[in-house]
Residue frames relative to the residue before (quaternion, step in Angstrom):
aa qw qx qy qz dx dy dz
M 1.0000 0.0000 0.0000 0.0000 0.00 0.00 0.00
P 0.4508 -0.6871 0.4814 0.3049 3.64 -0.69 0.95
R 0.3224 -0.7526 0.5463 0.1768 3.53 -1.00 0.85
R 0.4075 -0.6768 0.5507 0.2693 3.54 -1.28 0.38
C 0.0843 0.7879 -0.6078 0.0509 3.56 -1.07 0.66
K 0.5050 -0.6642 0.4713 0.2858 3.56 -1.21 0.49
M 0.3742 0.6671 -0.5575 0.3227 3.55 0.08 1.36
K 0.6110 -0.5565 0.4069 0.3891 3.56 -1.24 0.27
C 0.5257 -0.5974 0.4979 0.3446 3.53 -1.24 0.54
Y 0.5921 -0.6000 0.4136 0.3439 3.58 -1.01 0.83
F 0.7257 0.4448 -0.2420 0.4659 3.57 1.00 -0.83
G 0.5300 -0.6732 0.3910 0.3362 3.58 1.25 0.20
C 0.2892 0.7815 -0.5078 0.2184 3.58 1.18 0.46
N 0.3955 -0.6839 0.5592 0.2513 3.55 -1.11 0.72
D 0.3329 0.7413 -0.4892 0.3166 3.52 0.49 1.24
S 0.4222 -0.7284 0.4870 0.2325 3.57 -1.00 0.82
G 0.6373 -0.5347 0.3284 0.4474 3.57 1.25 0.06
P 0.4842 0.0187 -0.8175 -0.3114 1.46 -2.46 -0.41
F 0.3352 -0.7111 0.5801 0.2132 3.55 -1.26 0.49
H 0.2949 -0.8176 0.4831 0.1054 3.52 -0.71 1.14
T 0.4091 -0.6981 0.5466 0.2155 3.52 -1.02 0.98
F 0.5418 -0.6100 0.4672 0.3407 3.57 -1.08 0.69
P 0.5833 -0.5326 0.4563 0.4097 3.62 -1.19 0.41
N 0.5810 -0.6152 0.4122 0.3377 3.56 -1.13 0.67
P 0.3197 -0.7808 0.5016 0.1912 3.64 -0.53 1.10
E 0.7011 0.4369 -0.2660 0.4968 3.59 1.25 -0.27
S 0.3339 0.7558 -0.4942 0.2702 3.55 1.25 0.38
V 0.4799 -0.6388 0.5101 0.3185 3.57 -1.23 0.48
I 0.6133 0.5509 -0.3426 0.4505 3.58 1.28 -0.20
V 0.4299 -0.7434 0.4466 0.2512 3.56 -0.51 1.19
E 0.6128 0.5583 -0.3622 0.4262 3.62 1.04 -0.66
H 0.6193 0.5366 -0.3465 0.4567 3.61 1.07 -0.66
I 0.6524 0.5049 -0.3135 0.4702 3.57 0.97 -0.82
E 0.6233 0.5364 -0.3283 0.4647 3.57 1.03 -0.79
R 0.6840 0.4758 -0.2944 0.4680 3.56 0.87 -0.93
F 0.5976 0.5510 -0.3702 0.4496 3.59 1.02 -0.69
N 0.6713 0.4937 -0.3015 0.4633 3.59 0.90 -0.88
D 0.6254 0.5243 -0.3353 0.4706 3.59 1.07 -0.70
W 0.6524 0.4965 -0.3083 0.4825 3.57 0.98 -0.83
K 0.6681 0.5222 -0.3082 0.4313 3.57 0.86 -0.93
A 0.5800 0.6253 -0.3664 0.3721 3.57 1.15 -0.63
V 0.6579 0.5135 -0.3241 0.4455 3.61 1.11 -0.48
L 0.5837 0.6014 -0.3697 0.4012 3.60 1.22 -0.22
D 0.6091 -0.5198 0.4472 0.3985 3.54 -1.28 0.42
L 0.5946 -0.6158 0.3794 0.3512 3.58 -0.98 0.83
D 0.6198 0.5396 -0.3544 0.4462 3.60 1.04 -0.66
I 0.6569 0.4957 -0.3090 0.4768 3.57 1.04 -0.76
Q 0.6032 0.5689 -0.3607 0.4271 3.58 1.04 -0.71
K 0.6773 0.5306 -0.2869 0.4212 3.57 1.09 -0.73
I 0.5435 0.6433 -0.4135 0.3462 3.62 1.16 -0.25
G 0.6096 -0.5735 0.3486 0.4219 3.58 1.24 -0.28
D 0.6056 -0.6171 0.3791 0.3296 3.53 -1.06 0.85
R 0.6762 0.5038 -0.3110 0.4384 3.58 0.85 -0.93
K 0.6542 0.5051 -0.3185 0.4642 3.59 0.98 -0.77
I 0.6189 0.5244 -0.3380 0.4771 3.57 1.05 -0.74
Y 0.6640 0.5174 -0.3018 0.4474 3.56 0.88 -0.98
N 0.7028 0.4785 -0.2693 0.4524 3.59 0.94 -0.85
N 0.8366 0.3167 -0.0880 0.4382 3.56 0.93 -0.91
V 0.7321 0.4407 -0.2479 0.4564 3.60 0.98 -0.72
R 0.0489 -0.7981 0.6003 -0.0184 3.56 -0.94 0.97
L 0.1969 -0.7517 0.6162 0.1282 3.54 -1.25 0.54
C 0.3627 -0.7177 0.5460 0.2351 3.56 -1.05 0.72
G 0.7057 -0.5049 0.3143 0.3850 3.55 -1.29 0.26
N 0.5030 0.6703 -0.4224 0.3454 3.61 1.23 -0.27
H 0.7142 0.4775 -0.2431 0.4503 3.57 1.15 -0.56
F 0.6672 0.4542 -0.2942 0.5118 3.57 1.30 0.24
E 0.4721 -0.6650 0.5001 0.2911 3.55 -0.98 0.86
D 0.6652 -0.5396 0.3441 0.3846 3.56 -1.19 0.58
C 0.6095 0.5811 -0.3575 0.4039 3.58 1.08 -0.67
F 0.6786 0.4741 -0.2855 0.4829 3.60 1.24 -0.37
K 0.6551 0.5395 -0.2999 0.4357 3.59 1.24 -0.15
L 0.2744 -0.7417 0.5932 0.1503 3.55 -1.05 0.87
P 0.6583 -0.5217 0.3545 0.4108 3.62 -1.14 0.47
S 0.6429 0.5466 -0.3213 0.4298 3.59 1.11 -0.64
G 0.5616 -0.5828 0.4033 0.4271 3.56 1.22 -0.36
R 0.5605 0.5824 -0.3893 0.4418 3.56 1.27 -0.22
L 0.4558 -0.6737 0.5126 0.2751 3.54 -1.32 0.20
T 0.5531 -0.5926 0.4650 0.3559 3.55 -1.22 0.46
Q 0.6607 -0.5427 0.3532 0.3796 3.56 -1.25 0.42
N 0.7278 0.4010 -0.2429 0.5005 3.62 1.16 -0.46
S 0.3191 0.7966 -0.4724 0.2011 3.59 1.25 0.28
R 0.0112 -0.7616 0.6479 -0.0081 3.54 -1.16 0.83
P 0.4152 -0.6892 0.5191 0.2884 3.63 -0.95 0.73
T 0.0378 0.8261 -0.5585 0.0656 3.60 -0.73 1.05
L 0.7043 0.4845 -0.2603 0.4488 3.60 1.18 -0.37
F 0.8771 0.0374 -0.0176 0.4785 3.54 -1.16 0.80
C 0.4000 0.7283 -0.4619 0.3102 3.55 0.93 0.89
N 0.4667 0.6936 -0.4335 0.3363 3.58 1.12 0.63
K 0.5133 0.6164 -0.4280 0.4164 3.57 1.27 0.34
Q 0.2993 -0.7102 0.5881 0.2452 3.52 -1.33 -0.03
Y 0.5692 -0.5822 0.4538 0.3621 3.51 -1.15 0.60
P 0.5917 -0.5882 0.3984 0.3810 3.64 -0.91 0.78
N 0.8485 0.0683 -0.1096 0.5132 3.56 -0.88 1.11
N 0.4325 -0.7393 0.4341 0.2792 3.59 1.30 0.25
K 0.6837 0.4240 -0.3153 0.5034 3.59 0.96 0.71
I 0.4405 -0.6598 0.5281 0.3029 3.53 -1.26 0.30
D 0.6731 -0.5009 0.3631 0.4052 3.53 -1.26 0.43
E 0.4342 -0.7278 0.4683 0.2501 3.59 -0.66 1.11
S 0.6186 0.5603 -0.3513 0.4242 3.60 1.20 -0.38
L 0.5538 0.6181 -0.3942 0.3947 3.55 1.26 -0.22
D 0.7585 -0.4023 0.2714 0.4349 3.51 -1.36 0.22
T 0.1066 -0.7950 0.5957 0.0419 3.57 -0.92 0.90
S 0.1626 0.8148 -0.5374 0.1445 3.55 1.04 0.80
E 0.7112 -0.4792 0.3108 0.4099 3.52 -1.26 0.50
T 0.1936 -0.7899 0.5758 0.0838 3.56 -0.92 0.95
R 0.3490 -0.7142 0.5665 0.2172 3.51 -1.34 0.26
D 0.5477 -0.6034 0.4527 0.3619 3.55 -1.06 0.68
N 0.1232 -0.7914 0.5966 0.0510 3.54 -1.09 0.70
V 0.1294 -0.8256 0.5477 0.0411 3.56 -0.70 1.04
D 0.3659 0.7292 -0.5023 0.2863 3.59 1.22 0.29
S 0.0557 -0.7906 0.6089 0.0348 3.59 -0.95 0.80
W 0.0446 -0.7979 0.6001 -0.0348 3.54 -0.98 0.91
D 0.3444 -0.7044 0.5747 0.2346 3.56 -1.19 0.52
I 0.1219 -0.7961 0.5911 0.0451 3.56 -0.76 1.04
K 0.1634 -0.7813 0.5990 0.0645 3.54 -0.77 1.09
N 0.2110 -0.8373 0.4989 0.0737 3.56 -0.55 1.20
G 0.5229 0.7060 -0.3955 0.2677 3.59 1.17 -0.27
N 0.8040 0.2673 -0.1349 0.5138 3.59 1.05 -0.58
N 0.5392 -0.6532 0.3816 0.3702 3.55 1.21 0.50
K 0.5999 0.5122 -0.3738 0.4878 3.57 1.18 0.54
V 0.3745 -0.7079 0.5491 0.2388 3.56 -1.21 0.45
E 0.1847 -0.7641 0.6101 0.0994 3.56 -0.85 1.00
H 0.1984 -0.7987 0.5603 0.0943 3.57 -0.64 1.11
A 0.5276 -0.5988 0.4904 0.3501 3.52 -1.13 0.64
P 0.5502 -0.6171 0.4283 0.3647 3.62 -0.97 0.74
K 0.0302 -0.7942 0.6070 0.0001 3.54 -1.07 0.74
E 0.5576 -0.6120 0.4480 0.3373 3.53 -1.22 0.53
L 0.5988 -0.5252 0.4498 0.4040 3.53 -1.29 0.34
P 0.6368 -0.5129 0.3810 0.4316 3.60 -1.15 0.41
P 0.5065 -0.6529 0.4591 0.3262 3.61 -1.00 0.69
R 0.5900 -0.5043 0.4595 0.4318 3.53 -1.32 0.02
I 0.0458 -0.8045 0.5920 -0.0170 3.55 -0.75 1.07
L 0.1581 -0.7585 0.6266 0.0833 3.55 -1.04 0.86
Y 0.1631 -0.7507 0.6362 0.0707 3.54 -0.69 1.18
K 0.1495 0.8220 -0.5140 0.1945 3.58 -0.45 1.18
I 0.2218 -0.6902 0.6447 0.2423 3.48 -1.43 -0.14
D 0.4962 -0.7054 0.4220 0.2795 3.57 -0.72 1.05
A 0.6936 0.4598 -0.2742 0.4821 3.58 1.17 -0.54
G 0.5806 0.5941 -0.3708 0.4153 3.60 1.25 0.06
P 0.4689 -0.6991 0.4590 0.2842 3.64 -0.60 1.04
P 0.6499 0.5013 -0.3535 0.4488 3.68 0.87 -0.72
S 0.6394 0.5069 -0.3241 0.4786 3.59 1.01 -0.77
C 0.6341 0.5369 -0.3259 0.4510 3.57 1.00 -0.82
A 0.6407 0.5343 -0.3241 0.4461 3.58 0.98 -0.85
V 0.6600 0.4955 -0.3072 0.4739 3.58 0.95 -0.86
K 0.6459 0.5157 -0.3275 0.4578 3.60 0.96 -0.79
I 0.6222 0.5387 -0.3406 0.4547 3.58 1.04 -0.74
I 0.6701 0.4937 -0.3009 0.4655 3.58 0.85 -0.97
A 0.6507 0.5111 -0.3215 0.4604 3.58 0.90 -0.90
D 0.6614 0.5061 -0.2996 0.4655 3.57 0.99 -0.85
I 0.6365 0.5239 -0.3279 0.4615 3.59 0.98 -0.81
I 0.6803 0.4781 -0.2781 0.4809 3.57 0.98 -0.88
G 0.4037 -0.6934 0.4907 0.3399 3.56 1.09 -0.72
L 0.4408 0.7047 -0.4301 0.3522 3.55 1.24 0.56
E 0.2628 -0.7858 0.5440 0.1322 3.56 -0.80 1.02
F 0.1036 -0.7638 0.6356 0.0438 3.54 -1.09 0.84
A 0.3735 -0.6058 0.6300 0.3109 3.50 -1.32 0.39
E 0.1948 -0.8265 0.5214 0.0845 3.57 -0.37 1.22
K 0.0995 -0.7736 0.6247 0.0380 3.55 -0.99 0.91
E 0.2444 -0.7746 0.5722 0.1132 3.55 -0.48 1.24
C 0.2214 -0.7829 0.5704 0.1128 3.58 -0.65 1.11
D 0.4179 -0.6940 0.5269 0.2571 3.56 -0.98 0.84
F 0.2818 -0.8023 0.5073 0.1398 3.54 -0.12 1.34
F 0.6426 0.5393 -0.3242 0.4372 3.58 1.01 -0.80
K 0.7195 0.4069 -0.2370 0.5104 3.58 1.10 -0.68
L 0.4260 -0.7439 0.4270 0.2877 3.57 1.34 0.18
E 0.1523 0.8092 -0.5501 0.1392 3.58 0.93 0.82
H 0.6467 0.5286 -0.3161 0.4500 3.57 1.13 -0.63
K 0.6803 0.4268 -0.2906 0.5202 3.59 1.29 -0.03
S 0.4102 0.7130 -0.4726 0.3162 3.59 1.25 0.20
P 0.6435 -0.5301 0.3722 0.4079 3.63 -1.13 0.48
D 0.6387 0.5313 -0.3355 0.4440 3.59 0.96 -0.80
F 0.7007 0.4565 -0.2863 0.4676 3.57 0.86 -0.92
L 0.6414 0.5250 -0.3285 0.4529 3.60 1.00 -0.74
E 0.5883 0.5441 -0.3714 0.4690 3.56 1.18 -0.45
L 0.6560 0.4853 -0.2948 0.4972 3.56 1.15 -0.67
N 0.7902 0.0128 0.0477 0.6109 3.57 0.87 -1.03
P 0.3357 -0.7916 0.4726 0.1929 3.62 -0.14 1.25
L 0.6189 0.5442 -0.3509 0.4446 3.60 1.15 -0.45
G 0.2940 -0.7759 0.5086 0.2299 3.57 1.14 -0.50
T 0.4708 0.6787 -0.4336 0.3602 3.58 1.02 0.79
L 0.2408 -0.7352 0.6171 0.1436 3.51 -1.34 0.46
P 0.5368 -0.1826 -0.8237 -0.0031 1.52 -1.99 1.51
T 0.1182 -0.7209 0.6736 0.1123 3.49 -1.44 0.28
I 0.1311 -0.7912 0.5911 0.0864 3.58 -1.03 0.73
T 0.1542 -0.7030 0.6718 0.1752 3.49 -1.38 0.33
D 0.0650 -0.7673 0.6380 0.0054 3.54 -0.97 0.94
G 0.7506 -0.1210 0.0329 0.6488 3.54 0.19 1.28
K 0.7872 -0.2413 0.2102 0.5271 3.55 -0.71 -1.08
F 0.5645 0.6153 -0.3736 0.4040 3.58 1.30 -0.16
V 0.1221 -0.7910 0.5986 0.0315 3.56 -0.92 0.98
L 0.0505 0.8018 -0.5916 0.0674 3.59 -0.90 0.90
S 0.0982 -0.7726 0.6251 0.0522 3.54 -1.07 0.82
D 0.6666 0.4557 -0.4218 0.4124 3.55 -1.44 0.19
S 0.4528 -0.7400 0.4343 0.2424 3.54 -0.52 1.23
N 0.6428 0.5206 -0.3389 0.4483 3.61 0.96 -0.75
A 0.6583 0.4967 -0.3015 0.4786 3.56 0.95 -0.90
I 0.6552 0.5202 -0.3155 0.4479 3.58 0.96 -0.85
M 0.6529 0.5151 -0.3253 0.4501 3.60 0.88 -0.88
K 0.6692 0.4926 -0.3016 0.4675 3.58 0.91 -0.89
Y 0.6404 0.5309 -0.3164 0.4559 3.57 1.00 -0.84
L 0.6820 0.4931 -0.2998 0.4493 3.58 0.83 -0.95
L 0.6454 0.5073 -0.3223 0.4713 3.56 1.00 -0.76
S 0.6750 0.5069 -0.2985 0.4452 3.58 0.89 -0.92
K 0.7538 0.4053 -0.2170 0.4695 3.58 0.93 -0.87
Y 0.8374 0.2232 -0.0704 0.4939 3.57 0.86 -0.93
G 0.7779 0.3418 -0.1747 0.4975 3.59 1.17 -0.38
K 0.0676 0.8554 -0.5112 0.0486 3.57 1.01 0.81
E 0.6748 0.5087 -0.3064 0.4382 3.58 0.96 -0.83
L 0.7192 0.4053 -0.2395 0.5110 3.59 1.25 -0.37
E 0.4978 0.7045 -0.4133 0.2916 3.57 1.22 -0.42
E 0.6494 0.5391 -0.3368 0.4174 3.58 0.89 -0.86
S 0.6835 0.4658 -0.2829 0.4856 3.57 1.06 -0.69
L 0.7622 0.4076 -0.2108 0.4566 3.57 0.78 -1.04
Y 0.7814 0.0590 -0.0404 0.6199 3.59 1.17 -0.54
P 0.1695 -0.8699 0.4533 0.0951 3.57 0.57 1.25
S 0.4710 -0.6969 0.4772 0.2544 3.53 -1.13 0.74
D 0.4728 0.6552 -0.4474 0.3835 3.59 1.22 -0.33
I 0.5392 -0.6839 0.3812 0.3103 3.56 -0.68 1.13
E 0.7118 0.4521 -0.2759 0.4613 3.58 0.79 -0.96
S 0.6504 0.5131 -0.3235 0.4572 3.58 0.95 -0.83
R 0.6623 0.4958 -0.3111 0.4678 3.57 0.92 -0.88
A 0.6273 0.5385 -0.3394 0.4487 3.59 1.01 -0.76
L 0.6576 0.4998 -0.3095 0.4711 3.59 1.02 -0.77
V 0.6150 0.5256 -0.3414 0.4786 3.57 1.08 -0.70
D 0.6654 0.4956 -0.2990 0.4714 3.58 0.91 -0.92
Q 0.6082 0.5598 -0.3505 0.4403 3.57 1.03 -0.79
A 0.6833 0.4742 -0.2834 0.4774 3.58 0.92 -0.90
L 0.6262 0.5302 -0.3348 0.4634 3.59 1.06 -0.72
F 0.6669 0.4888 -0.2991 0.4763 3.57 0.98 -0.85
F 0.6019 0.5443 -0.3501 0.4679 3.58 1.09 -0.69
N 0.6643 0.5035 -0.3085 0.4583 3.56 0.92 -0.88
A 0.7115 0.4668 -0.2656 0.4532 3.57 0.82 -1.01
G 0.7909 0.3748 -0.1722 0.4521 3.57 0.89 -0.94
V 0.7776 0.2839 -0.1504 0.5405 3.59 1.21 -0.41
F 0.7759 0.4083 -0.2269 0.4240 3.55 0.36 -1.28
F 0.7106 0.4426 -0.2660 0.4779 3.58 0.78 -0.99
I 0.5792 0.5748 -0.3714 0.4430 3.59 1.15 -0.57
R 0.5989 0.5602 -0.3567 0.4474 3.59 1.10 -0.68
L 0.6663 0.4904 -0.2932 0.4792 3.56 1.04 -0.79
K 0.6621 0.5070 -0.3107 0.4561 3.60 0.90 -0.89
A 0.6217 0.5671 -0.3393 0.4204 3.57 1.06 -0.77
I 0.6973 0.4069 -0.2593 0.5300 3.57 1.23 -0.42
A 0.6905 0.5268 -0.2937 0.3993 3.57 0.81 -1.03
L 0.7081 0.4829 -0.2925 0.4241 3.59 0.78 -0.94
P 0.6705 0.4535 -0.3220 0.4910 3.66 0.89 -0.73
T 0.6069 0.5449 -0.3575 0.4548 3.58 1.18 -0.46
V 0.7399 0.4296 -0.2240 0.4668 3.56 0.82 -1.04
F 0.8099 0.2728 -0.1192 0.5054 3.58 0.84 -0.98
G 0.7107 0.3723 -0.2550 0.5397 3.57 1.27 -0.13
S 0.5702 -0.5891 0.4358 0.3715 3.56 -0.92 -0.88
L 0.2113 0.7917 -0.5429 0.1839 3.57 1.10 0.65
Q 0.2664 -0.8089 0.5126 0.1095 3.56 -0.75 1.10
E 0.7652 -0.1050 0.0601 0.6323 3.54 1.30 -0.35
P 0.6130 -0.5391 0.3974 0.4192 3.60 -1.15 0.38
T 0.4275 -0.6869 0.5215 0.2711 3.56 -1.03 0.73
A 0.6772 -0.4645 0.3679 0.4362 3.56 -1.29 0.18
K 0.6330 0.5327 -0.3207 0.4612 3.57 1.07 -0.76
H 0.6092 0.5482 -0.3420 0.4598 3.57 1.01 -0.80
L 0.7066 0.4702 -0.2633 0.4585 3.56 0.79 -1.05
E 0.6162 0.5398 -0.3364 0.4645 3.56 1.07 -0.71
D 0.6686 0.5000 -0.2966 0.4637 3.58 0.96 -0.88
I 0.6377 0.5174 -0.3300 0.4656 3.58 1.00 -0.76
E 0.6682 0.4978 -0.3069 0.4599 3.58 0.89 -0.91
S 0.6069 0.5452 -0.3471 0.4625 3.57 1.08 -0.68
A 0.6619 0.4921 -0.3002 0.4791 3.59 1.00 -0.82
Y 0.5842 0.5530 -0.3642 0.4693 3.59 1.09 -0.66
G 0.6447 0.5397 -0.3168 0.4391 3.56 1.01 -0.82
V 0.6228 0.5264 -0.3369 0.4707 3.59 1.06 -0.72
I 0.6527 0.5078 -0.3137 0.4666 3.57 0.92 -0.89
E 0.6346 0.5287 -0.3265 0.4595 3.57 0.96 -0.85
A 0.6473 0.5158 -0.3168 0.4633 3.58 1.00 -0.80
Y 0.6271 0.5236 -0.3329 0.4709 3.60 1.00 -0.79
L 0.7137 0.4781 -0.2571 0.4427 3.57 0.92 -0.95
R 0.5506 0.5731 -0.4107 0.4470 3.60 1.23 -0.10
K 0.6926 0.4801 -0.2632 0.4696 3.57 1.18 -0.59
H 0.8036 0.1208 -0.0274 0.5822 3.57 1.11 -0.70
H 0.6068 -0.5576 0.4234 0.3762 3.52 -1.24 0.43
Y 0.7492 0.2119 -0.1360 0.6126 3.56 1.18 -0.66
I 0.7761 -0.4192 0.2169 0.4183 3.56 -1.29 0.15
A 0.8141 0.2034 -0.0951 0.5356 3.61 1.04 -0.70
T 0.7868 0.1014 -0.0317 0.6080 3.57 1.09 -0.70
D 0.6255 -0.5325 0.3981 0.4082 3.56 -1.25 -0.34
H 0.7200 0.3086 -0.2630 0.5631 3.58 1.21 0.43
L 0.6786 -0.5100 0.3518 0.3945 3.56 -1.27 0.35
T 0.0212 0.7771 -0.6283 0.0297 3.57 -0.99 0.92
I 0.6968 -0.4425 0.3394 0.4511 3.57 -1.30 0.02
A 0.5532 0.5983 -0.4012 0.4184 3.60 1.19 -0.39
D 0.6408 0.5137 -0.3255 0.4686 3.59 0.99 -0.79
I 0.6461 0.5241 -0.3216 0.4522 3.56 1.00 -0.82
A 0.6903 0.4834 -0.2838 0.4574 3.58 0.86 -0.97
V 0.7101 0.4386 -0.2629 0.4840 3.58 0.77 -1.04
G 0.6369 0.5539 -0.3250 0.4267 3.56 1.01 -0.81
C 0.6446 0.5216 -0.3294 0.4516 3.59 0.95 -0.83
T 0.6422 0.4984 -0.3228 0.4847 3.58 1.03 -0.73
A 0.6597 0.5215 -0.3077 0.4452 3.58 0.96 -0.88
F 0.6236 0.5441 -0.3469 0.4412 3.60 1.00 -0.76
A 0.6703 0.4699 -0.2966 0.4918 3.58 1.10 -0.64
L 0.7098 0.4865 -0.2774 0.4274 3.59 0.82 -0.99
R 0.5932 0.5619 -0.3903 0.4242 3.61 1.08 -0.48
G 0.6083 0.5317 -0.3512 0.4731 3.57 1.26 -0.29
V 0.6425 0.4748 -0.3099 0.5155 3.56 1.32 -0.22
L 0.7819 0.0086 0.0246 0.6229 3.55 0.97 -0.93
E 0.3907 -0.7354 0.5074 0.2217 3.55 -0.50 1.20
I 0.4308 -0.7019 0.5089 0.2504 3.56 -1.00 0.86
D 0.3606 -0.7472 0.5247 0.1907 3.57 -0.66 1.15
E 0.3956 -0.7514 0.4800 0.2201 3.57 -0.50 1.19
N 0.6423 0.5277 -0.3302 0.4471 3.60 1.07 -0.63
K 0.7136 0.4326 -0.2510 0.4905 3.57 1.04 -0.76
F 0.8252 0.1739 -0.0286 0.5366 3.56 0.95 -0.90
P 0.0253 0.8439 -0.5350 0.0325 3.61 0.67 1.07
G 0.6244 0.5493 -0.3396 0.4393 3.57 1.07 -0.71
M 0.6546 0.5107 -0.3081 0.4645 3.55 1.01 -0.81
I 0.6137 0.5370 -0.3392 0.4690 3.59 1.04 -0.77
R 0.6682 0.5009 -0.2970 0.4630 3.59 0.88 -0.98
W 0.6649 0.5269 -0.2927 0.4411 3.56 0.89 -1.00
L 0.6840 0.4726 -0.2941 0.4714 3.60 0.86 -0.90
Q 0.6112 0.5413 -0.3525 0.4573 3.57 1.09 -0.64
I 0.6365 0.5188 -0.3193 0.4730 3.57 1.01 -0.83
L 0.6667 0.5027 -0.3054 0.4577 3.58 0.89 -0.93
S 0.6834 0.5103 -0.2965 0.4297 3.58 0.89 -0.91
E 0.6359 0.5221 -0.3294 0.4631 3.58 1.25 -0.28
V 0.5387 0.5593 -0.4160 0.4732 3.58 1.30 -0.01
P 0.4819 -0.7280 0.3883 0.2950 3.64 -0.39 1.17
K 0.7047 0.4637 -0.2865 0.4543 3.60 0.83 -0.90
I 0.6264 0.5007 -0.3399 0.4914 3.59 1.12 -0.56
K 0.6318 0.5212 -0.3300 0.4694 3.57 1.00 -0.78
K 0.6545 0.5470 -0.3076 0.4216 3.57 0.95 -0.93
H 0.8088 0.2650 -0.1183 0.5115 3.58 0.84 -0.97
G 0.7361 0.4571 -0.2470 0.4338 3.58 0.76 -1.04
V 0.7036 0.4449 -0.2711 0.4832 3.57 0.77 -1.02
S 0.6849 0.4827 -0.2944 0.4596 3.59 0.85 -0.94
G 0.6486 0.5172 -0.3181 0.4589 3.59 1.02 -0.76
G 0.6500 0.5129 -0.3093 0.4677 3.56 1.02 -0.81
D 0.6501 0.5058 -0.3098 0.4750 3.56 0.99 -0.85
L 0.6368 0.5384 -0.3247 0.4463 3.57 1.02 -0.82
L 0.6730 0.4864 -0.3013 0.4688 3.58 0.90 -0.90
A 0.6435 0.5207 -0.3273 0.4557 3.59 0.92 -0.85
D 0.6503 0.5114 -0.3126 0.4668 3.58 1.02 -0.79
I 0.6240 0.5337 -0.3303 0.4656 3.59 1.03 -0.80
L 0.6686 0.5053 -0.3026 0.4540 3.58 0.91 -0.91
R 0.6613 0.5102 -0.3186 0.4483 3.59 0.88 -0.89
K 0.6614 0.4974 -0.3058 0.4707 3.58 0.97 -0.82
Q 0.6685 0.5000 -0.3063 0.4574 3.57 1.00 -0.82
W 0.5956 0.5583 -0.3699 0.4436 3.60 1.06 -0.64
K 0.6387 0.5199 -0.3259 0.4642 3.57 1.00 -0.78
K 0.6590 0.5073 -0.3091 0.4613 3.58 0.96 -0.86
N 0.6914 0.5063 -0.2771 0.4345 3.55 1.04 -0.81
K 0.4415 0.7149 -0.4506 0.3016 3.60 1.23 -0.13
N 0.7045 0.4584 -0.2572 0.4769 3.58 1.15 -0.62
V 0.6268 0.5061 -0.3352 0.4885 3.58 1.31 0.06
E 0.3603 -0.7824 0.4732 0.1847 3.56 -0.70 1.07
K 0.7605 0.4081 -0.2247 0.4523 3.57 0.74 -1.05
I 0.2348 -0.7335 0.6205 0.1478 3.52 -1.08 0.79
Y 0.2697 -0.8011 0.5196 0.1248 3.54 -0.56 1.20
D 0.4430 -0.6465 0.5479 0.2923 3.52 -1.22 0.57
I 0.0876 -0.8051 0.5866 0.0061 3.56 -0.78 1.04
D 0.4752 -0.6534 0.5136 0.2891 3.55 -1.04 0.84
I 0.3109 -0.7986 0.4848 0.1750 3.60 -0.44 1.16
S 0.5619 0.5752 -0.4085 0.4318 3.60 1.23 0.09
Y 0.4559 0.7661 -0.3650 0.2685 3.52 1.39 0.01
G 0.9578 -0.0128 -0.0193 0.2867 3.47 -0.69 1.21
I 0.8023 0.1997 -0.1495 0.5423 3.65 0.99 -0.34
S 0.0308 -0.8232 0.5653 -0.0417 3.55 -0.94 0.90
């Protein structure tokens, strides 16, 4: 959301404000970057060359350059605001005040055509935003989405979020996904979070020829797939989060006896499912196997799966790990998370207090 500040309008308008800051050009949200480029298009070409960061820090526009549809009663602008009115002037002397911030700038190669004859800005045509996957490679839900995308043959521009720095809880990301969870995708202007919802969406839109196999339309088969997905989201993956979050953000030094008991109980549920079917929900691979399997690949690094107690689970994971795309994303992601946890437990040995962490925090 553009901010208001007490600076002069770039066009030299005799206006008391508010003066609006450009959208953040370094945002993780592609729509913000698009809007920044639209705003920058109204500037003199010499000013455009000073760099995005310098423009963001120093250049402001007053409300005279925005149509009423972009203005809120508070004086702020809507999230889709673009300057289109009376933008045929130039800033006095075609430069910004030398006393303003001169922080490091970045080269900018964006080019736009500006038409001055009708007080409107004509932008060069541009493509819709690409498909973007916001994810963490060590997160089982992100791994599941990557597997489905790979199976379909669908390409994403992947953005790895720094989970330790809470990038997924930043204001910019929360504007994209109010839950602040990963994975999240953008498909053009469409935004979707929750790995189960994303997998179903991708199959329905881009993988029709595979949907019947991976998410069958038969009522009973689909219900069993959903049952396994709900088990993963509401039980199995929660067992992992209950350990991972206090480890990463608290001071957990190792899983407690209760943690291990809960994990083994969940292993027992999976074993029971696998007594009825060759795979977790049916007799062939479905998205349920991908979702539950990605969680299992991580949790086996916390609690080894006892072959005597859970032979079906051992067999099932072996079958999954032989699928190249599951091995590439699911197995490697699970191993990565298990390694992160083991290293963090060692670091936490010098910390006495174990903090309570909200287990709804950040991954879905």
